[in-house]
C-alpha positions, 0 to 999 in steps of 0.5 A: 608666726612662723618666718615667710618661706618657712616650711612647717614640720611637725619636729622642732629642734630647740637651741638655747644660747648666751654669748656663743658667737665662737660655737655657734656657727659650728652647731648650726652647720652640724644641724644643717649637715643632718641626714633627715632635714624635715624639721624647724629649728628654734634658736632662743637668745637669752639675751646675748651682748656679743654677736651671737643674735646676729649669727643667729639671724643669718642662719637661714641665709647662710644655711637655705636648707635650715627652717630657723625661727628666731625666738628672744627670753630675756628671763636669765636661765638656760631653764627660761630659754628652753621652756621658751623655745618649747613652748614656742615651738608647741604653739607653731604646731610641733607635735615633737620637740628636741633640745640641743646646745650651742657648744654641741655637734649633734651627730649626723643622724641624731634627728633620724635617730630620735624620730625613729624612737618618737614616731616609729616606736611611740616613745614620748621622751628619749635621750642619748649619750654624751660624747666628747667633740674631737675639734677642741684639742685638749689632752690625751687624758680628756680621751678617757676621763670625760668618757669615764666621767659620763659613765660615773654619772649615768651610775650614780643617776640610776643607783640614786633616782629609782623606785616610786614615784617614777614610773620607769628606770632612771637613766641619764639625761642632758639638756643637749641631747634629749626629745619629747612630745608636746602633749607630754611636754605639757602634761609634765609641765615642762623645763623649770624657768630656772637659771643654770646655777641653781638648779639642773633644768634637765634633771628636773625635766628628766623627773618631771616626765617619768613620774608621767610616763613609762614610755621614756628611754635612753637610746645610745645610737642618739649622739651628741658631741659635747664640749669639754669647756667646763671640765677644763675651767673647773677641773674633774673633780669639780665638776662631777661636784658641780653636776651633782647638786651644784657644789661647786661654783667656781669663778665662771659659769659660761652658760646661763 
């Protein structure tokens, strides 16, 4: 059931989180500042033990322009939390569902851009571009190394994941910046209910989607500013190993 007084919208944004009290207020502020405010927001608590759930519960009061739906998922995993959020949104009547993450800042025109792709241009699946956050400090090297790592990942995806059984060209898909139709989500099987340590749920979703539709594209104008915290924890080489095939686990996994 939708929260009392919450408007209905054909577009939902799903934001899963686990112990993100440091980052969540900034992500909520970025969503509240969207140039297109016609969406509902499903905040999916993945059994946080800090104040994240309290902040999520207060989000509607702090940002009355947001239509906030608090959702809970106790099964550990970004895949499980995302799948719960998407299926909740669809049950609420969503025709399109997008996802971002708690440590990310969607560009002010993020919703405008994804809506144009899905509604005006008739795509079923769209993924955007990641840029490093500008408010984390860091060294001058980050400004060169992080974009280079993203470009390298894009080249690898295009070369390694092409041809049959896929119906459209491969492109980089990140869970913090994607959107698709509700019908396609159900038809493809959606996110795997997986843990972050085991499999990249965004890669699995992209592969599932590309097996059943050719109406999928990458839209560079759909921008999300991404945290570099994993890079700083793992280092550049180990981060590439992590995203390629979970070849590095390190001592810390900072999100579920």
